[in-house]
Wavefront OBJ file of the C-alpha trace (Angstrom):
o trace
v -18.148 -6.523 -6.485
v -15.329 -4.022 -6.200
v -15.137 -4.485 -2.430
v -14.750 -8.248 -2.883
v -11.875 -7.763 -5.324
v -10.228 -5.348 -2.891
v -10.738 -7.768 0.006
v -9.037 -10.651 -1.824
v -6.130 -8.354 -2.628
v -5.321 -7.772 1.051
v -2.321 -9.501 2.572
v -4.204 -10.889 5.561
v -6.830 -12.498 3.324
v -4.205 -14.099 1.086
v -2.325 -15.451 4.097
v -5.541 -16.807 5.586
v -6.489 -18.538 2.343
v -2.987 -20.022 2.191
v -3.463 -21.461 5.674
v -6.866 -22.910 4.725
v -5.393 -24.601 1.676
v -2.475 -25.918 3.751
v -4.868 -27.388 6.315
v -6.920 -29.002 3.541
v -3.952 -30.798 1.948
v -4.579 -34.123 3.763
v -8.224 -34.058 2.664
v -7.575 -34.140 -1.088
v -6.645 -37.261 -3.040
v -2.890 -37.978 -3.248
v -2.614 -37.133 -6.944
v -3.833 -33.561 -6.253
v -1.859 -32.875 -3.081
v 1.102 -31.352 -4.912
v -1.232 -28.971 -6.739
v -2.900 -27.889 -3.492
v 0.519 -27.417 -1.875
v 1.510 -25.126 -4.743
v -1.686 -23.095 -4.403
v -1.170 -22.787 -0.643
v 2.421 -21.661 -1.162
v 1.436 -19.102 -3.808
v -1.276 -17.635 -1.590
v 1.040 -17.557 1.414
v 3.766 -15.824 -0.570
v 1.221 -13.369 -1.903
v 0.331 -12.496 1.673
v 3.979 -11.955 2.537
v 4.860 -9.850 -0.499
v 1.823 -7.565 -0.409
v 1.816 -4.749 2.157
v -1.058 -4.850 4.642
v -3.002 -1.563 4.661
v -3.505 -1.851 8.423
v 0.233 -1.474 9.011
v 0.487 1.990 7.487
l 1 2 3 4 5 6 7 8 9 10 11 12 13 14 15 16 17 18 19 20 21 22 23 24 25 26 27 28 29 30 31 32 33 34 35 36 37 38 39 40 41 42 43 44 45 46 47 48 49 50 51 52 53 54 55 56
């Protein structure tokens, strides 16, 4: 399980999850769209802030 925790901590994974949530926004009911937008933004920002180990 440690490898899974490390994988979800990578910048590329966070950015990819942010994109998936952003694509799924039109699929959720209108009352939950703002929540999904916030999750997508948080994941996208997490991908931007965290340094990608492949760039070192």
